[in-house]
C-alpha positions in Angstrom: -17.7 -17.5 38.1 -15.3 -20.5 36.5 -13.4 -17.8 34.7 -12.6 -16.0 38.6 -12.0 -19.5 40.0 -9.4 -19.8 37.0 -7.5 -16.7 37.6 -7.5 -17.7 41.1 -5.6 -21.1 41.0 -3.4 -19.3 38.4 -2.5 -16.4 40.8 -2.2 -17.9 43.9 0.7 -20.3 43.9 2.7 -16.8 42.8 4.5 -14.1 44.4 2.6 -12.0 42.1 0.9 -8.7 43.8 -3.0 -8.7 43.1 -5.2 -6.0 42.9 -9.1 -6.7 43.3 -11.5 -4.0 42.0 -15.3 -3.8 42.3 -18.5 -2.4 43.4 -18.9 -2.7 47.3 -20.3 -6.3 48.7 -18.9 -8.0 45.3 -16.2 -10.5 47.4 -13.2 -8.7 47.6 -12.2 -10.3 50.6 -13.8 -13.3 49.9 -11.5 -13.3 46.7 -8.3 -12.2 48.4 -8.6 -15.3 51.2 -9.1 -17.9 48.4 -5.8 -16.7 47.1 -4.0 -17.5 50.5 -5.5 -20.6 51.3 -4.5 -21.8 47.3 -1.2 -20.4 48.0 1.9 -21.7 49.4 1.6 -19.4 52.4 -2.2 -21.3 53.6 -1.5 -22.1 57.6 0.0 -18.7 58.2 -1.6 -15.1 59.0 -3.8 -13.6 56.8 -4.7 -10.2 57.8 -7.1 -7.7 56.2 -7.3 -4.3 56.7 -9.4 -1.6 55.6 -7.3 1.3 54.7 -10.4 3.7 54.5 -10.9 2.9 58.1 -7.7 3.5 59.9 -6.8 7.6 61.0 -4.5 8.9 58.8 -2.3 9.7 61.5 -2.5 6.2 63.2 -2.2 4.3 59.4 1.6 4.5 59.5 2.1 2.8 62.6 -0.3 0.2 62.4 1.5 -0.5 58.8 5.2 -0.5 60.0 4.7 -0.7 64.1 6.4 2.3 66.1 8.6 2.5 69.2 7.9 2.7 72.7 8.0 6.9 73.0 8.0 7.7 69.3 4.7 9.5 69.7 2.6 10.5 72.8 0.7 7.3 73.7 3.2 4.7 72.2 4.0 3.6 75.4 5.7 0.1 74.2 6.8 -1.2 71.4 4.4 -2.1 68.8 4.7 -4.7 66.1 2.6 -3.7 62.7 0.8 -5.6 59.9 4.2 -6.0 58.0 5.6 -8.2 61.0 2.5 -9.6 62.3 1.6 -11.1 58.3 5.5 -12.3 58.2 5.0 -15.6 56.3 1.2 -14.9 55.0 -0.6 -12.7 53.0 -1.6 -8.9 53.9 -4.9 -7.6 52.6 -5.1 -3.8 51.8 -9.1 -3.3 51.5 -9.7 0.3 49.9 -5.6 1.1 48.9 -7.0 4.4 47.0 -8.4 5.6 50.5 -4.5 5.6 51.7 -2.5 8.6 52.4 -0.2 9.3 49.2 2.7 10.5 51.4 2.0 6.5 52.8 2.0 5.5 49.9 6.0 5.5 48.9 6.6 4.0 52.1 4.0 0.8 51.0 6.0 1.2 47.6 9.5 0.8 49.2 8.3 -2.5 51.2 7.2 -4.1 48.3 9.6 -3.7 46.1 12.7 -4.3 48.7 10.8 -6.4 51.4 12.6 -3.6 54.0 10.7 -1.2 56.1 11.4 0.6 59.6 9.0 1.2 62.6 8.1 4.5 63.6 10.6 6.3 65.9 13.3 3.5 64.6 16.3 3.7 61.8 16.5 0.0 61.8 15.5 -2.2 59.1 13.5 -4.8 59.4 12.7 -7.4 56.4 9.3 -8.8 55.8 7.9 -11.7 53.4 4.6 -10.9 53.1 2.4 -11.2 49.9 0.3 -8.3 49.4 -3.6 -8.1 47.8 -4.8 -4.9 47.2 -8.8 -3.9 46.4 -10.4 -0.6 45.7 -14.4 -0.3 45.0 -13.0 3.1 42.4 -11.4 3.5 39.0 -8.0 2.9 40.4 -6.6 4.5 36.9 -8.8 8.0 37.7 -7.7 7.7 41.4 -4.1 8.2 39.6 -5.4 10.8 37.3 -7.0 13.2 40.2 -3.7 12.5 42.7 -5.1 10.3 44.4 -3.0 7.0 43.8 0.5 7.2 43.0 1.1 5.6 39.5 4.3 3.6 40.6 2.1 1.7 43.5 -0.7 0.8 41.2 1.4 -1.0 38.4 3.7 -2.6 41.3 -0.1 -3.5 42.6 -1.5 -4.1 39.8 0.6 -7.2 38.2 -2.4 -9.6 38.0 -5.7 -7.5 38.0 -9.0 -8.9 39.0 -11.8 -7.3 38.6 -15.3 -8.7 40.4 -18.7 -8.2 38.2 -21.3 -6.7 40.0 -24.1 -9.7 41.1 -26.7 -8.3 38.6 -24.4 -8.9 35.7 -23.5 -12.5 37.2 -27.6 -14.1 37.1 -26.6 -17.7 36.2 -24.1 -17.5 39.2 -27.0 -16.2 41.9 -28.6 -19.8 42.3 -25.4 -21.6 43.2 -24.4 -18.3 45.4 -27.3 -18.6 47.1 -27.5 -22.9 47.4 -23.8 -22.8 48.5 -24.8 -19.5 51.4 -27.9 -21.9 52.7 -25.6 -24.8 53.0 -23.1 -22.9 55.4 -26.0 -21.8 57.4 -27.3 -25.9 57.3 -24.3 -26.7 58.8 -23.0 -23.7 61.2 -27.0 -23.9 62.6 -26.9 -27.6 62.8 -30.3 -27.8 62.7 -32.2 -29.8 59.7 -30.7 -29.2 56.2 -33.2 -26.5 54.5 -33.9 -25.9 50.8 -35.0 -23.5 48.3 -38.0 -23.9 45.7 -37.3 -23.4 42.4 -40.1 -20.6 42.9 -37.7 -18.8 45.7 -34.4 -19.1 43.1 -36.4 -17.9 40.7 -37.5 -14.9 42.9 -33.5 -14.5 44.1 -32.5 -14.1 40.3 -34.9 -11.7 39.2 -33.9 -9.2 41.8 -30.9 -6.5 40.8 -29.0 -6.5 44.3 -27.2 -3.7 44.2 -25.5 -4.8 47.7 -24.1 -7.6 45.9 -22.9 -10.7 47.6 -23.2 -9.1 50.8 -27.4 -8.2 50.6 -27.5 -11.9 48.8 -25.7 -13.4 51.8 -28.0 -11.7 54.1 -31.1 -12.4 52.2 -30.7 -16.2 52.9 -29.9 -16.0 56.4 -33.1 -14.2 56.7 -34.7 -16.4 54.2 -33.4 -19.2 56.6 -34.6 -17.6 59.7 -38.1 -17.2 58.7 -38.5 -20.9 57.2 -40.8 -23.0 59.8 -39.9 -26.1 58.0 -37.5 -27.8 55.7 -38.7 -26.0 52.4 -38.1 -22.3 51.9 -39.9 -20.7 49.1 -40.7 -17.2 47.7 -42.8 -16.7 50.7 -39.7 -15.9 53.0 -38.0 -13.2 50.9 -38.0 -10.0 52.4 -41.4 -7.9 52.7 -41.3 -4.3 51.3 -39.1 -3.4 47.8 -37.4 -6.2 47.6 -38.1 -7.9 44.5 -39.7 -4.9 43.0 -36.1 -3.0 43.0 -36.3 -0.2 40.2 -33.0 0.6 38.4 -34.2 3.6 38.1 -36.3 5.6 40.9 -37.1 9.0 42.8 -35.4 10.1 45.8 -36.9 13.5 46.4 -36.1 15.6 43.4 -33.9 13.5 41.9 -33.8 10.2 40.2 -31.3 7.6 41.2 -30.1 5.4 38.7 -28.3 2.2 39.3 -25.5 1.4 36.7 -26.3 -1.1 34.3 -29.8 -0.4 33.4 -31.0 0.5 30.4 -31.2 4.2 28.3 -35.2 3.3 27.5 -36.0 2.7 31.3 -33.9 5.6 32.1 -36.3 8.0 29.7 -39.4 6.3 30.5 -38.8 6.9 34.6 -37.7 10.5 33.7 -40.8 11.3 31.9 -43.7 10.1 34.1 -41.3 11.1 36.9 -41.1 14.8 35.6 -45.0 14.8 34.5 -45.3 14.0 38.2 -43.8 16.9 39.1 -45.3 19.3 36.6 -48.5 18.2 38.3 -49.8 16.2 35.2 -49.3 18.9 32.8 -47.6 17.7 29.6 -46.7 21.2 27.8 -45.0 22.0 30.7 -43.6 19.0 31.1 -42.6 18.8 27.6 -40.6 21.8 28.0 -38.5 20.5 31.1 -37.6 17.0 29.4 -36.5 19.1 26.3 -38.8 17.7 24.0 -42.1 17.9 21.7 -45.3 17.7 22.9 -45.8 15.0 20.1 -43.0 12.9 21.2 -44.4 13.0 24.9 -47.5 12.4 24.3 -46.2 9.2 21.9 -44.3 8.1 25.0 -47.0 8.6 27.4 -49.2 6.2 25.3 -46.9 3.7 25.2 -45.9 3.8 28.8 -50.2 3.3 29.2 -50.0 0.9 26.9 -47.6 -1.4 28.4 -48.9 -0.7 32.1 -46.5 1.5 33.3 -48.5 4.9 33.8 -49.6 4.7 37.6 -50.8 8.5 37.7 -54.1 9.9 35.7 -52.6 12.2 33.5 -53.6 16.0 34.0 -54.1 18.7 30.7 
C-alpha cells in the first residue's frame, strides 16, 4: 500500500494521463479519485463513467454531447462528459470496452483538447485530465484488436497496477479497520472495534471479490455486532473463511489466480477419483498418471486429512 500511495502522490500534481489496471474490486475508482483529490483540480468535477455500461450507439453522444436534431431522440442540445468535466478529471473505467472506431476520436481529444459535439462541425475546447482503467490485460487487448496501440501509449503515460487483495495480506487488517472507522462515522453509533481473532480470520480469507467484498463483509459484521466488539462470530456463514482456491463447479474445476500447482493437483486428483466413483485405476487413466503415482498421492492426502471420501476399489 505504501508503494501505491507514493505513486499517487507523485503523479497527482502533474498533467500526465494515468492507466490503472487490476482485477474487479481492487479499488481502481478509489485510486482515480485519490489522484484527483491530490491534484490542483481538486474542487472541480470528478466524473466517473463505465465505458462498458453505455450502449455503443450512445457512447459518442455521452462523451462529446450532441446538437438538437442530430439523431432521433435528440430533442435539445446536450453537453457531453468532456464539457461537464472541464477543469476537472474524467475517469474512463473499462476503457477496453469502448468501440474501436470511437477510440480514434478519444485519442484526438487527448492530443489536441478539441472535439465536436455529435451533429456539429464547431470545435470546442476542453481542459480535462483523463484517468483510465481496465480489468483486462491492455497489451493483449491491443494484440487482439480491441484496443488501439496509439491510444494505449497515450493513456499509459503513468501506469498503476493494483494487485489483488490476496497478494496484499498485510494490508487487510489496515483496510478492514479503515472501513470500520468509516462506518462508525457514517452511522453515528458508539464506535465498534474488531477483536484480534476477527482480524486474523479476515486475513486468512482469499477475497476473490477484493476490496469490494471486504468492504461489504465489514458492513455485515458491523450490523451483526450487538455491542461495541466485533468478533469472528459475526463473520458471514457459509463458504466465508473456507474458500478453496480450487473448487468443483459441475463438471469443471474453477481455479483462483494465485493458487499453487500443488493445490490444483490435489483437488484435480480427489475430484477425478470421485467422478470415477472411487475406481483408482480408471482415475489414473483419466489423469494420465501411473497407478503407483495415484496411490502415493492419495496416501499423502489421507495423512494430511484431505480425504473426505472413502476410496473405492
